[in-house]
N, C-alpha and C positions, 0 to 999 in steps of 0.2 A: 438630961443635958439641955442646957439652954441653947437655942439657935444662935449661930454666929451673927454678930451685928453686921449689917450692910455697910460698906465703906461710904463715907460721905461723898455726895456727887461732886465732880470737879467743876471748875469754872465753865460757864456756858460760853461757847465760842461764837463770835460774830461771824457774819458771812465772809468778811475779809480774812479773818483768822483761819477759817475753814479752807478757803481757797489757797492761802499760803501753805497750809499743811499738806494739801493735795499736791501742790507744786514741789514741795520738798520730797515727797514720796516718789514723784515721777523722775527726779533728777538722776538717781542711780540707774534707772531703766534706760533713760535717754543716753547716758554715757556708755552703757553696754552696747546699745544699738549702734551708736556712732563708731565705736571701736570695731565692731564686726563689719560695718559697711566700709570703713577705711581699709581694713584687712582685705576685704573682697576686691576693692578697687586696685589696691597694690598688687594683689595676686594676678589680676587680669592684665595689668600693665607689665608685670614681670614675664607673663607667658607670651606677650606680644613683642618682646624686645627683639631687635634685629640680631641675626646670628653673628654679624661681624663684631659685635661688642665683646665677644669672647676671644678675639684674635690675640695672639701672643707675639711679642717683638721678634722672637727667633724665627717666625714664619716668613719674615720679610727681609729684603725686597724680593718680590717674586712676580712672575708674569701673571696677568689676569686672565683666567679661563672664562669666567662668567660672572655677571652681576644680575641678580634676579629681583625685579621690582614687583609690587602688588599687581600691576597691570601689564607686565611684559618682562623681557629679559634683554640684556646687552651682552653679546659675545662677538666672536670674529665673523660669524655669518648672519647675525641679527642686529641691525641698528635698533635703538630705542628712541621713541618719540615722546617728547614732553609737550603738552598742550599749554600754551601761555595765554592766560586771560588778558584781554585788552583793557585799557583804562581810558578815562576821559570820554570824549564823544564817540569813540569807537568801541565802547564796551558792549554794544549790542551786536557787533560783528562776531563771526565765528573766531574761536581762539587760533592763535598762530602756532604753527608746528615747528618745534626745534628738534632736529634729528641728531642723535649722538651716534658716532661710529667708532669702533676700536681700530687701532693700528697694530702692526706686527710687534712693535716695541712697547706696547702699553704695559706699564709696570705699576704695581702697588707698593707703596712705601709706608713705613710706620714711624711715628715719632710721638713724643709727649710734649705738648706746649707748656702745660702746668700740671701739678699733681691732680687737679680736678678735670683735666682734659685729656684723658687717656682711655681708649686709643685715639689717635689722630691719624687717619689713613688718607693718603692722597693717591689718586688714580690719574696717570698721565703717561703719554699724551693721548688725547682723544681728538676727534674731529667733530665740530659742530656746524650745522647748516640750518639757518633760520629761513623757512619758506623756500623761495627760489634764489636766495642770495648765495654768494660764493661761500664755500666751506672755509672754516678757519680753525685754528688750534684752540683747545679748551681742556679742562680737567675737572675732576670731581674731588671733593673733600668730605669725609665723614668723621665726625668726632662726637665724643660723649661729654657733655657739659654738666658736671656735677655742681650742685648749688653751694656746698660748703666744703668741698674736697672729700666728701664721703661718697659712698656708692649706694646709699639707700634709695635715692630717687634720681637716677641718671636721666638726662634729657638728650637723646640723640639729635644731632643736627647735621644736615647735609646741604651742600651747596655746589653750584656749578661755577667754575672760575674761567674767565676769559680775559686775555690780555687787553688792557685799556678799557674794559667794560666792567661795570659794577657787578659784584658777585650776585648770583641768583639763587635764592633758597628753593630747594626742590624736596620732593618726597624721598625719604630714605629707602634704599634697597633693603630687601629682606635678608638676602644672603650674598656673600662674596666668596666665590670659589677661586682659589689660587692654583696656578700652574707651577712650572719649574722655578726654583729659586734662581736668582741672578747674582752675579758677583757684586760685592760692594764696590762703589767707585772709589778708587784711590785718590787721596787729596793730591792736587797738583803741586809739584815741588818748584820753589822759586828758582829761576835761572841764575847762572853765575853773575856776580856783580862785575860791571865793566871796569877795567883797570884805568886808573886815572893817569893821564898823560903828565910826564914831568914838566915842570915849568921851564921855559926857555929863557 
């Protein structure tokens, strides 16, 4: 038997063609690596979601038993201190202390502002005291801001609200513990219309 003929040699690749071929072979590997990295980041973020994101409307309105933050907790016996960094010329000074305290009637309420902003939980009334200033009323709002109305990548947002003062963005609490439910406030009924006097 005659030996099989060797296939004719293919075209000789230039250095640019060889580099392009190597890049084409690397692309599928890079896509797989990026997919696994994205999945790992999403899993990490999912595991670190605040517990109040799973709150249901039927749990509200209710008294607030406790709010637990990464560096402390807020309940009837424990005020929570927020350290506010200074700006401008005073940024080298120590941060200011804003102390939050609960009241006996502090209540958590639930609402949906938009399909992509649920839950939206408001905590009020609270008492705020900045440094040695007089205490004043304030409240907290926590909400889940979705990008496109989906729940794939929620972005929790939390802020402190004070009458007449710009809202202050704060770190979100990890958990919200509710106490006893409270009755829904009945809408106020309009009073009777005054009778018109007959013309004289």
